[in-house]
N, C-alpha and C positions, 0 to 999 in steps of 0.2 A: 244701769242697764247691762245685763250679762253679755249681750252681743257686742256691745262696745268694749267690754273687758277682753273678750276673746279677740276682737279685731286688733286692739292695742297690743296684745301679747304676740299675735302673728307679725305685726309690724316690727316689733322689737327683736323677734327671733329670726326673721327671714331677710334675705339680702336683695332679691330681684323681683320686680313687680311689673306686670303688664296691665294697663288700664284700657278699657274699651267701652263702647256704648252702642246704642241702636243705630240702624240704618237711618240716613237723613236726620242727623242730630239737631236738636233744638238748643236753646240757650241753657236750659236746665242740665241737659246732658253734657254740653261743652263746659259750662261753668263748674259743675260738680267734678268732672274729670280734672280740670286744671287746678282747682282748689286742693284736691287730694294729691295731685302731682307735686305741688309745692310742699305739702306736708311731708311726703315721703322723701323728696329730694333733700330737704333740710335736715332730715334724720339720717343722711348718708346712704340712702338706698339707691340701687340701680333701678330706675323707673322709666318706662316708655309708655306713651299713649299711642295706640294703634287703632284706628277706626276704619270701618268698611267704606264709609262715604267721606268725601272731602268736607272740610268745614265750610258752612255757608258763608258767603261774602259778608253778610251783615254781622257775623260773629267773629270774624278774623281779628277784630280789635281786642278781643279777650286774650288771645294767644300772643302776648307780648314777645315771648321768647321763641316763638315758632317751633314749639316742641311736638305738636300734634302731627302724626304721620298717617298717610293713607295706605291701607293694607295692600301689599303685593305678596303673593304666595312665595315667589322666589326670594324675596328680601326678608320676609318676616316669619315664615313658618318655623325655621330653626330657632329664632329668637324666642318665639312663644313657647316652643317645646322645652327650651333650656331654662326658662324662668321658674322661680319658686312659687309665685302666686299670681293668679289671674283674677282681676277685679272687674266686675260688670256693673256699670252704673246706669241708672234710669231705664232699666229693662228687667223683666223677670221671666222672659221666654228666650231660650238660647238661640232660637232660629232668627231672632231679631238682629243678630250680627251677620246674617246672610252668608256670604262666601267664607267667612271665618269660622263658621259653626263646626265644620269637620275637624279642623286642627285643634279646637278647644275640646271637643268631645273625645277625640281619639287618644289623648294622653292624660295621665293622672297627675294633676297638680292641685294645690289648694285653690278652690274656687270660692270667691266671695261675691255675693250679689247684694247691691245696695240700691234700694228702689222704694217707690211709694204707690205702686199700682196694685190692682186686685189680682187674685188667682195666680200666684207664682208657680212656675214649673219647679219641680224638685231636682235641680241640677247642681246646686251649690252646697259646699261643705258648711258655709256660714251664710245665713240669710238675715240681712238687716232690711226688713220690709215692713213699713207701717203706713197704711193708707190715710192716717190722720195728719201726716205731714203735707205741707203745701207743695213740696218739691224735694227732689233728691239733694239739691243744694242746701236746703234747711237741715237735712240729716247730717251732711258733712259739717255744717256749722256746729250742730250739737256735739258731733264727735270731736271736733277741734277743742271745744270748750271742756268736754269731758276728759279727753286724753292729755291735754296740755303738751302735745308733742310739737306744736308750733304756735307762734303768735299770729294773730290776724294783722295784716298790713294792707296797703293799698291794693296790691295784686290779688290777694285772697279775697278781700272785701268786694272788689269789683266783680269777681267771678260768682261769688255767692249772691250778691245783690242782683245781678243779671238773671241768675237762675230763679230766684224767688219772685222777682218782679214779673217775669214773663209767665211763669207757671201759675201765678195768681191772677193773670189777666190784668196786670197793673193794679193789683191789690183789690180786685172786686169779686173774685170767685168765692164759692161758699166756704172753703176751709180757711180763708183769711180771717184772722182774729187778732186779739191784742198782742199775743206773742209774736205774730208775724210783723206787726208794726214796731214792736220793741227791738226785734232783730234788725229790721231795716234802719231804725234810728241809730243803733250802734254802728252799723256798717258805714253809715254816712259820716261818721266821725273820721273816717280814714280818707279824707280828701276826695270824696266822690261827688259828682254833679248829676243828680237824677235826670235833669233835662238832657244832658249829654248822653247818658246811657240810653235813654229812650230814643233819642235822635239817631244814634248809631244803629239800633236794632230795627226801628220802625220807619225811619224817615230818610233812608239812604237807598231807596229802591231804584234799580235801573229802569229805563223806560220800557224794557221788554216785560217786566213784571206788571206794569200798569196796563200795557196792551193786553196781556194775558187775562188780567182781572176783568177788563172790559168784555172780552170774549166770554169769560165764565158767567158774568152777570147777564149777558144776553141769552144764556140758556136757563136762567133761573125760572123754576117752575113750582107751582103749588100742586099738591096731591088733591085728590077728589074731596077729601075732608077739609082741606084748607089748613090743616095742622102740621103738614110736613112740607118743608121747602128743600129743593134739591137743585144741584147744578152739575154740569159735566165739563171736563177738560179732556181733550183728545191729544194724541201724539201729533196730529196735524197742527193743532193750536200751538203746541210747544215749538215745533219746527218753524212755523211761519212767524211767530213773535220773537224767536231767539231766546226764549225763557228756558228754565230748567225746573226740575221737580221741587227744589227747595223754594222756588218762587211762590208756590201755592200755599205756603204756610199762612194760616189765618183766613184763607178764603171762605172756609166753611162757615165762619161766623156770619157772613152775609145771608146764608140760607136760613139762619135762625132769627135774624134781626127784622122780622116782619110781624105784624099784628096777628095774634092767635096761633102763630106757629110754635109747636112744641118740640119738633125734631128737625134738625138740619143735617143734610147729607151731601157730601161732595164725592162725586165719582171721578176718578182720575185714571185715564188709560195709561198702562205701562207697555213697554215693548213686548212683554211676555205675559200679559194679563191686565189686571187693573186693581186699584186700591180704593177703599172707601173711608172717608172720615165722617164720624157721627158726633153730633152735639145734641144735647137735650136740656130741658129745664124741668123744674119741679120734681115730682117723684118718679119720673120716667128714666129708666136705666139705659143709657147709651151703651154701657158695657155689656149688658145682657143682650141687647140687640146685636151688637158686634159679634158676640160669641156664637150667634146662630150662623155666622159665616166664617167661623174659625178665628175671630179676632178677639179683642179685649182692650182693657185700659182702665180709665177712671169711670166713675158712675155717670158723670155728665159729659165726658169727652173720651171717645174711643175710636178704634180703627180696625180695619181688616184688609188683608191682601189675598187675592185669588190669582194664582199663577196658571198660565195656559188656559185662560178663560176669557170669554168675550163679554164685555160689559153690557152689550145690547141684549144679551140673553138673560141678564140678571136684574136690570133696572126695575122691571115690573114686579119681579119676585121680591126684591128688597123693599120697594115701596109698599107692597101689599103686606109684607111682614111688619114693617114699621107702623102701618095703620092699626095693627092689633094693639100696639103700645099706647096709642092715643085714643082708642075707642072708649 
């Protein structure tokens, strides 16, 4: 793979690297960052992970060495400007780094994008983007095997396994294949316990998340066709339950888990707008639906954010638009 060759050459020639990922990172984002961090560190590189958002509580166990930093302009802008290479993982639109976007756009450094979503923005000098991969973590796995720049050990295996396990929906989504299971089988050789990884990510929720889920389920609604399920979470819900934005991860699945429903949508109110999570099944493109509102992602799992907008003015429009996809 020529992109892997180019990436290996950059690693060998450059000294300092900044790794980052999208706002509200998931296990694929965090796992891919950390696996690549260990590869670079073991090759004597000066490497830092700087993210816009804090690491969700249920993923902190992946960061054994507490190396992930939360972005602060005063603390990190100079570090970013002075580094040789900027690597963006699990995103392909630069606005997904939110407050960090300007500092990355305003200076010329080598930019590398490693991702598996559709419709990448043309901002990177080197794009490693293949939608056939289950996850960004799987791309990092293949690069480690290709480059031979580091050996897989327990730390690396844990990060990649968590990335693949979560982004395949615990090995049930459509891109899961024999290769996926063979990779997982190899990773399990490095003293991993699948039950414990699952428990850490999915079964350590605080009561605030469960209370928020209860409120969200209470808003669950079917569209007029009965083929779209949607729910709403407001800032009032967040404040009164003591939850936060990362707690809503996975909620949209409940919108889709009903008879005859083809599209699930979660509306989440932000302090300065709202976001939508879209899920679909069959030949219905959640990505195309999300793109109608400035978003994107995977074919069956996508999202969009609208800033300075009122969700109440959009719900009917979004549902009516979604109805065209199930007609």
